[in-house]
N, C-alpha and C positions, 0 to 999 in steps of 0.2 A: 402383501410383506410374508418372507418366510425366515426361518431362523437360519443362524449359520449352516446348523448342522443338516439341514434339511434335504430326505432323501438317504441319509442314513442311517442304515437296519440298526436297533441295539436289542439285544436279549438279554433280557435282566431275568438273572438266575440268585441273585442277591438273597440275603436274609438282611435281617435289620444293620448287621455288620459295613453291609456297599448298599443299601436301596439308596442312601443319600447320592452317590455315584449317579444312581439310574435316574434321581430324579433331575440332576443338573445338568446331564446331559437331554432331556426330554425338554428342559425348558430354552435349550438351544436351536427344537425343532425339530431335535429327530427324533422316529419313530421308533418308539422304546414299548417292545414287548416283554409286561410281565408275566413267564411261564408259570403257572402254580397247579398243583393236584386238586385231585377234586375236594369241593368241599372250600378250598381257595387258601392264602399264603398263611403260615402262622403268624405274620404279623396283625390279619385281620383278627387275631385274638388280645392282641393286647389291648388294654385301657387308655386312657379312658371312654366313653363310645357317649355317640350322641343321643344326649335324654337319659342318660344312666344304663337300660339295659343290655348288657350284653348282646350282641349281635355284630357277625363276621362283615356285615355292610354297613356299619354305624361307628367303626372304630375310628377315633380322631388322630390317632395315633399312622394307623395307615392311610387314613385320607391325606394326612401329609406330607409323607413319602413317596405315596401313586398318583399325586396331583398328576396330569397329562399323561400318563402312561395310557395303554393298551392292556386288558389281560385275554389270555388264552389257557386255559386246564391240558396239559402238554403230560402224555406218557413221554417214556425213557426215547421211546421212536422220533414222535413227531418234535422232543427237546433237539435231535441231533439234526434232524432235516432244518429246526430254526435255525441252528448255529452253524448250518453249510450253506443256508440262503442270508444268513446276517453278515453285516460289516462288522461290528465291535461285538463281544458278551461282553457280559460282568458277572463274572461269580466268584463267592465266598466259600471258607473253607476247604479242608483238606482232605480224601486226595483230588487235585485239580484233574480234568478231565480237557484243561488248556492243549498238552502234545497233539492228542486225539482228533479233536477238532481243530486244530489248525494243518494237521496234515490231509485232514479231508479236504478244507477250506484255506490253503495257504496264504488269501488274502486277507483274512480275520486278525483283528485286534480284542486280545483275550486282556481284562482286566483282572487278575487273582488280588482278590485282595484277603491278607491271611492274616492270623498272629503273630508270626513273628519271619514270614515270609519265606521264600520255598528253596532259601539256603541255610547255612549255620545250624548250631545245636539246636535250638530252642524249636526248629522247623513241624515237627508233630507237634506239640504241645499245645494245648488248648487254653482260651485266652475268653477276654469278655471285657467290656467298654473300661470297667474299671481294676481288672487286671494292665491293663496297655495304659493307662493315665500312669499308674503305679510305675508300671516297669519300663514306662517309655520316661517317666521325672516328671511330669505333672503334676503329681499329687505332694513331692519331694520340697519343690516353689510354691506350693499353694495354700495357703494360710498365715497363721500368724504367729510372729517369733517363740513365743509362751507355751504354743499349742499343736495339738498333734499335724501332721497331713491332714491335706483334702482333696474330695472328689471334687471333682469342677464339675457345676449344674450340667443335666441333660448329657446327650451322648456325646460327647466330645472327643473322645477318639474317632469315635466310629466314624461323627464327621469328618474330619481330618482326614481321614485314610480316602474319603470317597471325592473329598477334594485334589485330593492328589491323584485319583485313581482318574477325574477325569481331565485332569490336564495331562497327565500322560499319555490317555486313550487321542486324544488333539492329535500330542505332539505324533502319535503314530500315524493317525490318520495321516497327517502331512507328510509323514518319513515315505508313505505307502504312495502317494502321489508317483514318488523319485523311481523306488524301489521296487512299486508292486506287489510286496510281499508285508502282510502282516507283522504285528510282534506282540508279546509276552507283555506286559506292564502288571509288573513283580509290587506289590503293597503288602508294607510287614504295616500292620497296626503301631505296633509299638513304636518303629521308625518314624511312622508320620506322626506319631506324636513329640516324637523329640524335636525333627522338625520345623516343628513349631513354637518351638519354646521361646522363641525373639534371644534374649540376649544368653541366655543357658549354654546352648554349645559353642558358639561363641567365644564368651568368656574362656572357657575349658579347652577347647583346644590353643586360644591365644598365649592365657595365662597360668593354666590349671585352677584356673577359683572354682569353686562350688558353690555354686550358689544358694543361699537358705532364703527361708521365708521371711516377709518382711510385711507380715498384711498389704491393706492397699496402698501400701507406698509403691510406686511403680520402682523399674530398674533404674530408670534413668534419675528417678528421686526430683521429679517435676511437677510429678502429678501425685493425687491424693484423695481418695473420697473422703468427704466428711457432709456430718450431719448437720442439717439447717432445721427450723422450727416445725415442717410438716414433711421431711423424707430428706432426699441424699442429693448430694450435687459431684461433682468429681472437680478439686482445688486445680489450678495448673498458676506457676509461678513464672511462667516463660509468657512473651507476649510485652505488652505494656507493663513493664514493672512500676511503672513512675505513678500511674493509676490507679493500679490495686492501692498500691502504698498508700496515697492519697486518701482516697474511700475510705479504707481502715482507719487511720486518722481522723476521718471527719467524725466518724462514728466511737471515738476516744477506743481504739486499737492499734497495735504494731508499734508503739515509742519504743520498742527496743531493736527497733529495725530500722531507727534513724543513720546507720551508720549509711556513708556514701558506696560503702562496697559489695552492700547489697543490690546496687545498680546492675554487680556481676554477674550472671546466669552460673557461674563457677562456683562462687561465694555461697548463693542461695542454694544452690546443689548442698557443696559442702554443711550447711546448717539446715538441712530440709526437715528435721523432725521437730525444731523448735519455733522455727516459719511455719509448717501447717498446726499444730499445737493452736498458734495462734490465730492462724484462719479459721479455725474448727471454732473455738472459743466468738470469733465476730461471726460467723454465719451463724450460731444458736440465733441471732436476732433476724433473722428473714429464711421467710421462707423459698420452695427452691425457685420458683416465677422470680421472685423479685431478685435474686442472687445469680442465677445465671442469663437472664434476659439483663438487668444490670453491667453483667460483666464484659457478653458481647458486645453493647454497644457501646463499653472503654473498649475492645476489640482484644478482650481477655479471652483464652479458649477454653472455657468453663462449658459442659455439661450435663442435663439433668439425669441421674441414674434411675430408669423408668422404671415400675415393675412390671411385669408379665403385661399385665393385665391392662395396664397405663397407655402402650403403645396402641391400640385401637385407638384413641384421642390425642394422639402426640402429634402435632398440627405440622409438624416437618415432613414425618412419613407420610401423612394427609395430602401435602404441597407438593410431596413428590409421588402421590398413590401408589403408594407399596403395597397396600393391600387394595386385594381385586375382588373383585364378587363373584362367586363361582354357585354355579344352578347346582341344585339337589331337587330335579321333577320327580323322583321317586316319593320324595320325602315333603314336597312341596315349598319347599325354605331355600335361600338366597343366602351366603354365608359366603363373611373375607377372609381370604385366603395370602399368607405372604406372597409377596412379588416377587420384582424383579433383585436377585442381588447385586448385581449393576445395570447400568441402563446401555444402551449401543440404540442408537437411531435410528440407522437402516433395519437393521434386525430385531425388531423389540422380542422380548421375553416370552416363552410362549408360558403362560398358565391356563392348566385342565380342568376337569371332573377327574376325580379319582373313579376307577373302572370299579362295575360290580363281579362278579365272578362269572368268567367265561364270556365276559361282555360281548367281547370282538375276535370269538372263536374263529369262526366264520369268515370274518371280512380276512384276518389275517391270514389263514388259509391260502387266501384268494391273492390279497393285494403279496403276498411272501413268495407264492407258488408251491404248498408245500401239501403234504396232505398225510 
């Protein structure tokens, strides 16, 4: 079985701001070729490193973003030849080479991920994931009401831009089947962040509401993170309220919510803070496993909040086969890699080993018929 993008050639020229886009396209079955300078991409120098020692072939950061790609060391002439033979180019930074490449290859789709897009007053400004989170509004709504704005964990701005770039590439490839021509997919880091803020832009455009930080209380006011004996859970006041209330009452909690009005979701939403404070006091007597498993048996949409290192032992992810064993023959180890973000039965997600520097140079030249 092959992926939905089998036969599509993608030239990956992106730095860390766009590496996730190429990873997604590779997972969908495209032949993603990472063009690297001599000595390898700068992503190979980003820690942490396997077993600690800095080594361009042992960067876990690079391994994650390059899994499933092929590597070729390319000078400007070879890069241009690869772009002429490609279906898709993913690039980052300015100035963009999209116009020149699309003149030479009118069927080419170019996904250009830049700090603020190709147009507008900030188009020449530089940025970073942190700047994009701030300018896009994510930092403003992330944190506690009495605290400062917070940067989200990981490269959230880069990931959002990568997702939007991959979606744009798919749409442009579908359009090419009708028009015969490629397109420029212009992705702004700032706009990608803003477009991923759930309620924030919608409420602003509808009613002028400027969202504020409210800790772990979700904007719907039906979810909040709470502390158990040994960790954290996501409380939820949707679902079978009667079961949740009776469970609390059996443990000596929740008497203040005996009012029949709490059977209505809007009443629980209005009184969310007091309700979640009581749920926190109640949850302190349970372990994470006891609480979320008991809640799910009662058809309450609770969830465990896992630490990253605990995900490998998560029974749900194990049952779904999320982590995929990838062999590193040169290191003599097989390591678990994150697998498919979604499952397609007839065209499975593809997870491959990250490439060594120029590992596929000769192979790519032959397959893409370039020199």
